All heavy atoms as an XYZ file, in Angstrom:
698
protein
N       0.847     -1.183      0.000
C       0.000      0.000      0.000
C       0.891      1.243      0.000
O       1.815      1.354      0.781
C      -0.897     -0.007      1.234
C      -1.922      1.073      1.234
S      -3.104      0.670      2.542
C      -3.983      2.165      2.617
N       0.578      2.157     -0.854
C       1.381      3.361     -1.016
C       1.133      4.339      0.120
O       0.005      4.594      0.511
C       1.025      4.026     -2.347
C       1.873      5.209     -2.676
C       1.518      5.813     -4.026
O       0.962      5.091     -4.868
O       1.792      6.990     -4.211
N       2.219      4.871      0.693
C       2.122      5.882      1.739
C       1.813      7.232      1.102
O       2.505      7.656      0.189
C       3.447      5.957      2.505
C       3.492      7.015      3.566
C       2.686      6.658      4.798
O       2.314      5.513      4.983
N       2.400      7.619      5.633
N       0.781      7.887      1.570
C       0.426      9.188      1.011
C       0.146     10.167      2.129
O      -0.377      9.796      3.170
C      -0.806      9.075      0.114
C      -0.574      8.258     -1.120
S      -1.903      8.423     -2.326
C      -1.757     10.121     -2.778
N       0.490     11.407      1.890
C       0.133     12.465      2.814
C      -1.209     13.035      2.389
O      -1.434     13.278      1.216
C       1.198     13.580      2.805
O       2.430     13.015      3.233
C       0.819     14.720      3.720
N      -2.085     13.225      3.347
C      -3.406     13.773      3.083
C      -3.496     15.166      3.670
O      -3.199     15.366      4.836
C      -4.500     12.880      3.704
O      -4.396     11.575      3.155
C      -5.883     13.433      3.435
N      -3.878     16.116      2.844
C      -4.106     17.492      3.285
C      -5.586     17.666      3.608
O      -6.436     17.133      2.889
C      -3.757     18.487      2.176
C      -2.307     18.667      1.913
C      -1.621     19.513      2.957
O      -0.511     19.209      3.323
N      -2.236     20.558      3.442
N      -5.880     18.404      4.648
C      -7.247     18.804      4.938
C      -7.390     20.230      4.409
O      -6.657     21.130      4.812
C      -7.522     18.753      6.438
C      -8.948     19.062      6.883
C      -9.940     18.079      6.246
C      -9.057     19.008      8.386
N      -8.298     20.411      3.458
C      -8.421     21.669      2.714
C      -9.827     22.236      2.855
O     -10.801     21.487      2.894
C      -8.152     21.424      1.199
C      -6.787     20.791      0.967
C      -8.351     22.695      0.380
C      -5.617     21.716      1.055
N      -9.902     23.546      2.890
C     -11.182     24.223      2.732
C     -11.053     25.118      1.502
O     -10.012     25.749      1.299
C     -11.590     25.032      3.992
O     -12.865     25.620      3.769
C     -10.594     26.085      4.347
N     -12.086     25.115      0.663
C     -12.052     25.902     -0.574
C     -13.471     26.103     -1.091
O     -14.392     25.381     -0.719
C     -11.201     25.194     -1.630
N     -13.604     27.085     -1.980
C     -14.898     27.396     -2.592
C     -14.897     26.867     -4.025
O     -13.986     27.170     -4.800
C     -15.156     28.921     -2.575
C     -16.439     29.251     -3.320
C     -15.212     29.429     -1.146
N     -15.910     26.088     -4.375
C     -16.006     25.503     -5.709
C     -16.337     26.560     -6.750
O     -17.238     27.377     -6.563
C     -17.078     24.418     -5.731
O     -17.212     23.882     -7.033
N     -15.624     26.517     -7.862
C     -15.909     27.407     -8.988
C     -16.708     26.700    -10.076
O     -17.066     27.303    -11.081
C     -14.591     27.928     -9.582
C     -13.744     28.802     -8.653
C     -12.403     29.127     -9.308
C     -14.493     30.072     -8.291
N     -16.983     25.408     -9.878
C     -17.704     24.625    -10.878
C     -18.843     23.843    -10.224
O     -18.941     23.761     -9.001
C     -16.769     23.612    -11.576
O     -16.380     22.609    -10.628
C     -15.542     24.288    -12.144
N     -19.654     23.247    -11.070
C     -20.733     22.372    -10.606
C     -20.480     20.936    -11.044
O     -21.394     20.138    -11.120
C     -22.073     22.881    -11.125
C     -22.449     24.218    -10.531
C     -23.804     24.726    -10.978
O     -24.440     24.099    -11.840
O     -24.219     25.771    -10.462
N     -19.228     20.609    -11.324
C     -18.877     19.268    -11.783
C     -19.096     18.218    -10.707
O     -18.888     18.463     -9.528
C     -17.399     19.216    -12.206
C     -17.139     20.024    -13.462
O     -18.106     20.306    -14.201
O     -15.973     20.360    -13.699
N     -19.533     17.041    -11.136
C     -19.575     15.838    -10.319
C     -20.314     16.011     -8.997
O     -19.921     15.474     -7.975
C     -18.148     15.339    -10.091
C     -17.441     15.017    -11.395
C     -15.949     14.860    -11.192
C     -15.261     14.584    -12.494
N     -14.748     15.743    -13.186
N     -21.365     16.814     -8.997
C     -22.182     16.973     -7.807
C     -21.809     18.133     -6.909
O     -22.483     18.387     -5.911
N     -20.747     18.850     -7.233
C     -20.375     20.028     -6.450
C     -21.334     21.175     -6.750
O     -21.903     21.250     -7.839
C     -18.945     20.468     -6.796
C     -17.833     19.481     -6.471
C     -16.517     19.954     -7.072
C     -17.712     19.292     -4.967
N     -21.498     22.066     -5.796
C     -22.329     23.258     -5.993
C     -21.418     24.464     -6.139
O     -20.546     24.696     -5.294
C     -23.262     23.456     -4.810
C     -24.277     22.359     -4.645
C     -25.103     22.531     -3.376
O     -24.915     23.463     -2.611
N     -26.014     21.601     -3.167
N     -21.604     25.224     -7.209
C     -20.786     26.405     -7.467
C     -20.950     27.423     -6.346
O     -22.052     27.615     -5.820
C     -21.179     27.033     -8.803
C     -20.267     28.160     -9.218
C     -20.612     28.674    -10.596
C     -19.666     29.807    -10.968
N     -19.909     30.289    -12.309
N     -19.853     28.058     -5.952
C     -19.787     29.094     -4.916
C     -20.022     28.569     -3.501
O     -20.152     29.357     -2.570
C     -20.756     30.247     -5.212
C     -20.426     30.954     -6.510
O     -19.226     31.101     -6.828
O     -21.375     31.348     -7.226
N     -20.062     27.266     -3.315
C     -20.203     26.680     -1.979
C     -18.818     26.348     -1.428
O     -17.951     25.867     -2.153
C     -21.044     25.409     -2.042
C     -21.163     24.737     -0.693
C     -22.030     23.520     -0.727
N     -21.801     22.771      0.496
C     -22.083     21.497      0.649
N     -22.623     20.820     -0.344
N     -21.834     20.892      1.775
N     -18.629     26.595     -0.137
C     -17.365     26.226      0.499
C     -17.432     24.774      0.944
O     -18.441     24.320      1.494
C     -17.092     27.115      1.713
C     -15.736     26.832      2.330
C     -15.346     27.859      3.371
O     -16.187     28.571      3.897
N     -14.073     27.934      3.654
N     -16.348     24.044      0.674
C     -16.251     22.635      1.024
C     -15.052     22.397      1.915
O     -14.040     23.097      1.817
C     -16.086     21.772     -0.234
C     -17.337     21.648     -1.057
C     -17.623     22.554     -2.060
C     -18.241     20.615     -0.828
C     -18.772     22.449     -2.826
C     -19.405     20.497     -1.587
C     -19.654     21.421     -2.578
O     -20.800     21.309     -3.324
N     -15.160     21.389      2.744
C     -14.050     20.851      3.513
C     -13.756     19.489      2.910
O     -14.667     18.681      2.729
C     -14.457     20.719      4.985
C     -13.434     20.108      5.933
C     -12.197     21.008      6.050
C     -14.068     19.899      7.309
N     -12.492     19.249      2.536
C     -12.185     17.976      1.894
C     -10.758     17.531      2.144
O      -9.894     18.319      2.509
C     -12.465     18.026      0.386
C     -11.758     19.125     -0.366
C     -10.468     18.953     -0.838
C     -12.414     20.316     -0.641
C      -9.834     19.951     -1.560
C     -11.794     21.317     -1.360
C     -10.487     21.134     -1.818
N     -10.549     16.235      1.942
C      -9.197     15.688      1.983
C      -8.648     15.720      0.566
O      -9.380     15.554     -0.403
C      -9.213     14.253      2.517
O      -9.888     13.392      1.624
N      -7.352     15.960      0.452
C      -6.692     16.031     -0.844
C      -5.475     15.109     -0.820
O      -4.682     15.155      0.111
C      -6.254     17.468     -1.130
C      -5.518     17.716     -2.459
C      -5.908     19.059     -3.026
C      -4.010     17.643     -2.279
N      -5.368     14.258     -1.826
C      -4.220     13.370     -1.989
C      -3.709     13.496     -3.410
O      -4.482     13.731     -4.337
C      -4.603     11.914     -1.734
C      -5.060     11.635     -0.324
C      -5.497     10.199     -0.156
O      -6.047      9.589     -1.057
N      -5.250      9.654      1.020
N      -2.405     13.343     -3.581
C      -1.795     13.382     -4.909
C      -1.023     12.085     -5.113
O      -0.188     11.724     -4.277
C      -0.852     14.592     -5.069
C      -0.266     14.627     -6.471
C      -1.585     15.887     -4.771
N      -1.292     11.389     -6.216
C      -0.586     10.137     -6.507
C       0.794     10.433     -7.084
O       1.094     11.562     -7.478
C      -1.386      9.298     -7.511
O      -1.324      9.909     -8.791
N       1.617      9.422     -7.161
C       2.947      9.572     -7.764
C       2.848     10.031     -9.214
O       3.739     10.683     -9.728
C       3.716      8.264     -7.703
C       4.162      7.903     -6.323
C       4.944      6.601     -6.361
N       5.260      6.196     -5.007
C       6.491      6.105     -4.554
N       7.504      6.362     -5.340
N       6.717      5.734     -3.318
N       1.754      9.693     -9.872
C       1.542     10.078    -11.269
C       1.028     11.508    -11.396
O       0.844     12.009    -12.498
C       0.557      9.112    -11.948
C       1.044      7.682    -12.049
C       0.896      6.910    -10.740
O       0.030      7.267     -9.920
O       1.673      5.959    -10.532
N       0.751     12.165    -10.255
C       0.285     13.549    -10.284
C      -1.223     13.705    -10.335
O      -1.731     14.806    -10.492
N      -1.964     12.604    -10.197
C      -3.426     12.683    -10.176
C      -3.862     13.164     -8.790
O      -3.420     12.635     -7.774
C      -4.066     11.312    -10.472
C      -3.582     10.753    -11.807
C      -5.598     11.403    -10.425
C      -3.945     11.600    -12.998
N      -4.720     14.171     -8.768
C      -5.227     14.710     -7.509
C      -6.597     14.117     -7.227
O      -7.466     14.096     -8.092
C      -5.316     16.242     -7.572
C      -3.913     16.838     -7.729
C      -6.016     16.802     -6.329
C      -3.899     18.325     -7.978
N      -6.779     13.632     -5.999
C      -8.059     13.059     -5.570
C      -8.538     13.855     -4.369
O      -7.786     14.071     -3.422
C      -7.850     11.605     -5.168
C      -9.069     10.960     -4.542
C      -8.694      9.585     -4.039
N      -9.817      8.876     -3.513
C      -9.786      8.172     -2.386
N      -8.689      8.080     -1.677
N     -10.863      7.548     -1.969
N      -9.786     14.292     -4.426
C     -10.381     14.932     -3.257
C     -11.646     14.189     -2.879
O     -12.334     13.624     -3.726
C     -10.687     16.428     -3.488
C     -11.858     16.627     -4.441
C      -9.453     17.193     -3.951
C     -12.437     18.018     -4.419
N     -11.921     14.180     -1.572
C     -13.179     13.637     -1.066
C     -13.718     14.654     -0.071
O     -13.072     14.954      0.931
C     -12.996     12.274     -0.374
C     -12.365     11.271     -1.324
C     -14.345     11.769      0.143
C     -12.053      9.936     -0.686
N     -14.896     15.204     -0.367
C     -15.497     16.198      0.528
C     -16.090     15.498      1.746
O     -16.327     14.289      1.729
C     -16.598     17.003     -0.188
O     -17.722     16.159     -0.437
C     -16.086     17.623     -1.483
N     -16.347     16.288      2.782
C     -16.928     15.705      3.995
C     -18.347     15.197      3.765
O     -18.850     14.430      4.568
C     -16.927     16.722      5.152
O     -17.549     17.921      4.715
C     -15.512     17.007      5.620
N     -18.973     15.595      2.645
C     -20.276     15.012      2.321
C     -20.160     13.976      1.203
O     -21.099     13.729      0.457
C     -21.342     16.076      2.029
C     -20.879     17.158      1.059
O     -19.702     17.173      0.671
O     -21.719     17.982      0.684
N     -18.968     13.352      1.117
C     -18.699     12.170      0.290
C     -18.771     12.370     -1.215
O     -19.106     11.444     -1.949
C     -19.599     10.998      0.700
C     -19.299     10.514      2.104
O     -18.115     10.556      2.496
O     -20.238     10.118      2.813
N     -18.450     13.554     -1.696
C     -18.290     13.752     -3.137
C     -16.821     13.499     -3.452
O     -15.937     14.069     -2.817
C     -18.696     15.179     -3.564
C     -20.185     15.399     -3.269
C     -18.391     15.412     -5.043
C     -20.642     16.839     -3.467
N     -16.569     12.621     -4.412
C     -15.200     12.265     -4.785
C     -14.912     12.788     -6.192
O     -15.684     12.537     -7.116
C     -15.035     10.746     -4.749
C     -13.620     10.282     -4.944
C     -13.464      8.795     -4.650
O     -14.461      8.118     -4.284
O     -12.341      8.303     -4.790
N     -13.821     13.539     -6.331
C     -13.475     14.156     -7.611
C     -11.987     13.942     -7.869
O     -11.169     14.019     -6.952
C     -13.786     15.677     -7.614
C     -13.513     16.286     -8.975
C     -15.230     15.940     -7.206
N     -11.656     13.679     -9.132
C     -10.263     13.506     -9.548
C      -9.890     14.602    -10.536
O     -10.712     15.029    -11.342
C     -10.073     12.145    -10.234
C     -10.179     10.979     -9.286
C     -11.413     10.428     -8.964
C      -9.039     10.427     -8.718
C     -11.515      9.359     -8.091
C      -9.132      9.354     -7.844
C     -10.368      8.827     -7.530
O     -10.461      7.779     -6.679
N      -8.633     15.048    -10.464
C      -8.096     16.054    -11.387
C      -6.812     15.508    -11.991
O      -5.981     14.948    -11.271
C      -7.803     17.368    -10.661
C      -9.025     17.965    -10.013
C      -9.335     17.692     -8.691
C      -9.885     18.778    -10.737
C     -10.480     18.221     -8.101
C     -11.036     19.314    -10.157
C     -11.319     19.025     -8.835
O     -12.451     19.541     -8.253
N      -6.638     15.700    -13.286
C      -5.475     15.179    -13.988
C      -4.199     15.962    -13.770
O      -3.109     15.481    -14.058
N      -4.332     17.181    -13.242
C      -3.151     18.008    -12.994
C      -3.473     19.045    -11.933
O      -4.647     19.312    -11.637
C      -2.718     18.724    -14.277
O      -3.670     19.715    -14.623
N      -2.430     19.646    -11.373
C      -2.633     20.701    -10.379
C      -3.341     21.900    -11.023
O      -4.159     22.565    -10.387
C      -1.307     21.089     -9.687
C      -0.384     21.828    -10.637
C      -1.568     21.910     -8.444
N      -3.082     22.142    -12.292
C      -3.758     23.234    -13.008
C      -5.270     23.014    -13.011
O      -6.050     23.931    -12.731
C      -3.226     23.334    -14.443
C      -3.951     24.346    -15.271
N      -4.981     24.003    -16.129
C      -3.826     25.692    -15.349
C      -5.446     25.099    -16.702
N      -4.760     26.142    -16.257
N      -5.698     21.787    -13.336
C      -7.129     21.478    -13.354
C      -7.763     21.702    -11.976
O      -8.893     22.188    -11.866
C      -7.376     20.044    -13.805
C      -6.981     19.809    -15.250
O      -6.871     20.794    -16.008
O      -6.770     18.635    -15.614
N      -7.028     21.319    -10.924
C      -7.523     21.534     -9.566
C      -7.634     23.027     -9.259
O      -8.663     23.507     -8.785
C      -6.606     20.845     -8.552
C      -6.922     21.191     -7.126
C      -8.033     20.657     -6.500
C      -6.110     22.067     -6.417
C      -8.332     21.002     -5.175
C      -6.401     22.407     -5.107
C      -7.517     21.870     -4.479
N      -6.586     23.784     -9.544
C      -6.546     25.208     -9.185
C      -7.601     26.042     -9.905
O      -8.117     27.009     -9.329
C      -5.157     25.783     -9.439
C      -4.068     25.279     -8.496
C      -2.707     25.797     -8.942
C      -4.360     25.681     -7.054
N      -7.940     25.696    -11.142
C      -8.962     26.480    -11.852
C     -10.385     26.089    -11.430
O     -11.344     26.734    -11.839
C      -8.815     26.390    -13.387
C      -9.020     24.961    -13.885
C      -7.471     26.952    -13.829
C      -9.100     24.849    -15.395
N     -10.494     25.065    -10.585
C     -11.810     24.609    -10.131
C     -12.184     25.129     -8.742
O     -13.314     24.953     -8.307
C     -11.851     23.082    -10.109
O     -11.657     22.579    -11.411
N     -11.221     25.755     -8.044
C     -11.439     26.176     -6.657
C     -10.876     27.566     -6.406
O      -9.909     27.975     -7.032
C     -10.761     25.192     -5.698
C     -11.346     23.825     -5.792
C     -10.922     22.805     -6.597
C     -12.475     23.323     -5.093
N     -11.725     21.709     -6.432
C     -12.679     21.991     -5.512
C     -13.332     23.874     -4.140
C     -13.712     21.211     -5.021
C     -14.360     23.078     -3.637
C     -14.548     21.769     -4.080
N     -11.466     28.278     -5.452
C     -10.912     29.558     -5.000
C     -10.844     29.536     -3.476
O     -11.441     28.661     -2.829
C     -11.764     30.729     -5.480
O     -13.023     30.724     -4.855
N     -10.132     30.490     -2.920
C      -9.979     30.611     -1.464
C      -9.512     29.298     -0.845
O     -10.050     28.841      0.164
C     -11.273     31.098     -0.820
C     -11.708     32.450     -1.348
C     -12.985     32.919     -0.711
C     -13.422     34.237     -1.325
N     -14.734     34.663     -0.887
N      -8.502     28.683     -1.437
C      -7.972     27.394     -0.990
C      -7.103     27.599      0.247
O      -6.173     28.399      0.223
C      -7.140     26.732     -2.105
C      -8.002     26.524     -3.352
C      -6.537     25.413     -1.620
C      -7.209     26.165     -4.598
N      -7.431     26.891      1.331
C      -6.650     26.976      2.566
C      -6.396     25.576      3.109
O      -7.320     24.766      3.186
C      -7.399     27.773      3.634
O      -7.609     29.091      3.206
N      -5.167     25.308      3.495
C      -4.833     24.041      4.139
C      -5.035     24.179      5.635
O      -4.582     25.143      6.250
C      -3.381     23.661      3.845
O      -3.032     22.508      4.586
N      -5.708     23.205      6.215
C      -5.966     23.206      7.650
C      -5.060     22.225      8.389
O      -5.127     22.116      9.603
C      -7.438     22.871      7.918
C      -8.435     23.799      7.229
C      -9.847     23.307      7.474
C      -8.267     25.224      7.705
N      -4.232     21.489      7.648
C      -3.323     20.522      8.258
C      -3.117     19.323      7.369
O      -3.689     19.228      6.293
N      -2.277     18.394      7.827
C      -1.974     17.208      7.039
C      -1.732     16.019      7.956
O      -1.488     16.175      9.155
C      -0.762     17.431      6.138
C       0.483     17.807      6.901
C       0.864     19.062      7.265
C       1.465     16.919      7.403
N       2.032     19.012      7.966
C       2.433     17.719      8.063
C       1.639     15.543      7.365
C       3.547     17.152      8.687
C       2.751     14.994      7.981
C       3.692     15.793      8.621
N      -1.822     14.830      7.384
C      -1.603     13.599      8.137
C      -0.998     12.545      7.227
O      -1.286     12.519      6.035
C      -2.925     13.092      8.711
N      -0.176     11.675      7.797
C       0.429     10.580      7.035
C      -0.312      9.260      7.200
O       0.060      8.269      6.593
C       1.898     10.387      7.433
C       2.782     11.457      6.834
O       2.540     11.924      5.724
N       3.794     11.855      7.565
N      -1.348      9.233      8.032
C      -2.122      7.997      8.190
C      -3.582      8.349      8.467
O      -3.913      9.473      8.846
C      -1.549      7.113      9.305
C      -1.508      7.840     10.641
O      -2.583      8.118     11.197
O      -0.389      8.137     11.122
N      -4.421      7.374      8.236
C      -5.873      7.584      8.334
C      -6.306      7.962      9.751
O      -7.168      8.817      9.930
C      -6.598      6.313      7.881
C      -8.088      6.483      7.764
C      -8.730      5.257      7.174
C     -10.224      5.454      7.012
N     -10.864      4.312      6.378
N      -5.693      7.372     10.760
C      -6.078      7.642     12.145
C      -5.821      9.104     12.511
O      -6.660      9.766     13.112
C      -5.327      6.717     13.112
C      -5.695      5.256     12.995
C      -5.054      4.563     11.795
O      -4.000      5.023     11.306
O      -5.631      3.558     11.337
N      -4.651      9.617     12.145
C      -4.316     11.012     12.425
C      -5.269     11.944     11.689
O      -5.748     12.931     12.239
C      -2.854     11.319     12.030
O      -1.993     10.413     12.709
C      -2.471     12.743     12.375
N      -5.565     11.605     10.435
C      -6.475     12.435      9.648
C      -7.866     12.455     10.279
O      -8.482     13.513     10.405
C      -6.547     11.938      8.204
C      -7.431     12.797      7.351
C      -6.972     14.006      6.857
C      -8.720     12.403      7.041
C      -7.785     14.817      6.087
C      -9.536     13.201      6.270
C      -9.063     14.407      5.789
N      -8.375     11.294     10.686
C      -9.710     11.224     11.300
C      -9.756     12.049     12.583
O     -10.723     12.762     12.834
C     -10.096      9.771     11.590
C     -10.578      9.011     10.384
C     -11.803      9.634      9.755
O     -11.810      9.958      8.590
N     -12.867      9.825     10.504
N      -8.705     11.965     13.406
C      -8.650     12.732     14.650
C      -8.667     14.231     14.347
O      -9.390     14.994     14.991
C      -7.402     12.358     15.447
C      -7.305     13.069     16.760
C      -6.078     12.653     17.537
C      -6.009     13.444     18.829
N      -4.754     13.269     19.529
N      -7.880     14.641     13.362
C      -7.817     16.047     12.976
C      -9.196     16.532     12.493
O      -9.649     17.617     12.861
C      -6.766     16.211     11.876
C      -6.510     17.612     11.436
S      -5.099     17.738     10.313
C      -5.556     16.629      8.995
N      -9.861     15.738     11.699
C     -11.179     16.089     11.175
C     -12.202     16.193     12.299
O     -12.988     17.135     12.354
C     -11.614     15.050     10.137
C     -12.866     15.353      9.348
C     -12.755     16.662      8.594
C     -13.140     14.214      8.361
N     -12.184     15.247     13.228
C     -13.112     15.285     14.367
C     -12.876     16.510     15.238
O     -13.823     17.152     15.689
C     -12.997     14.002     15.192
C     -13.517     12.772     14.483
C     -14.984     12.895     14.078
O     -15.803     13.360     14.888
O     -15.307     12.535     12.931
N     -11.606     16.848     15.476
C     -11.287     18.038     16.275
C     -11.805     19.288     15.582
O     -12.336     20.196     16.226
C      -9.785     18.136     16.512
C      -9.270     17.123     17.505
C      -7.757     17.114     17.622
O      -7.080     17.884     16.899
O      -7.252     16.319     18.430
N     -11.659     19.335     14.270
C     -12.134     20.493     13.521
C     -13.647     20.635     13.602
O     -14.191     21.717     13.733
C     -11.686     20.380     12.059
C     -11.986     21.587     11.195
C     -11.111     22.765     11.616
C     -11.764     21.276      9.746
N     -14.322     19.503     13.546
C     -15.781     19.511     13.623
C     -16.277     19.754     15.054
O     -17.455     19.989     15.282
C     -16.358     18.180     13.124
C     -16.226     17.990     11.632
C     -16.820     16.646     11.247
C     -16.819     16.409      9.765
N     -17.410     15.106      9.440
N     -15.366     19.630     16.038
C     -15.745     19.838     17.424
C     -16.412     18.643     18.067
O     -17.135     18.763     19.042
N     -16.148     17.455     17.493
C     -16.768     16.234     18.002
C     -15.794     15.366     18.782
O     -15.904     14.167     18.822
C     -17.334     15.397     16.837
C     -18.445     16.108     16.125
O     -19.157     16.903     16.712
N     -18.596     15.825     14.848
N     -14.787     15.983     19.404
C     -13.810     15.164     20.123
C     -14.405     14.749     21.444
O     -14.342     13.767     21.952
C     -12.495     15.915     20.341
C     -12.669     17.356     20.784
O     -13.700     17.666     21.385
O     -11.761     18.125     20.509
């Protein structure tokens, strides 16, 4: 299994692709594969892939990183703390 760093991101969608709502702010995890494919999963379970960082950047505005984790447990803890459900 490939080790990946996951970023916790908040950003505003500029598109309505794949179930996203334009101008809505989302909280999502972001991962990048060795091949450069970007995968995001929003907290309401919308999964979107981008073929390049350019494709990702033109789809979002007000992009902010809230932290990162190298394993699922750390990421889940970080997400729960952010939601205030600790």
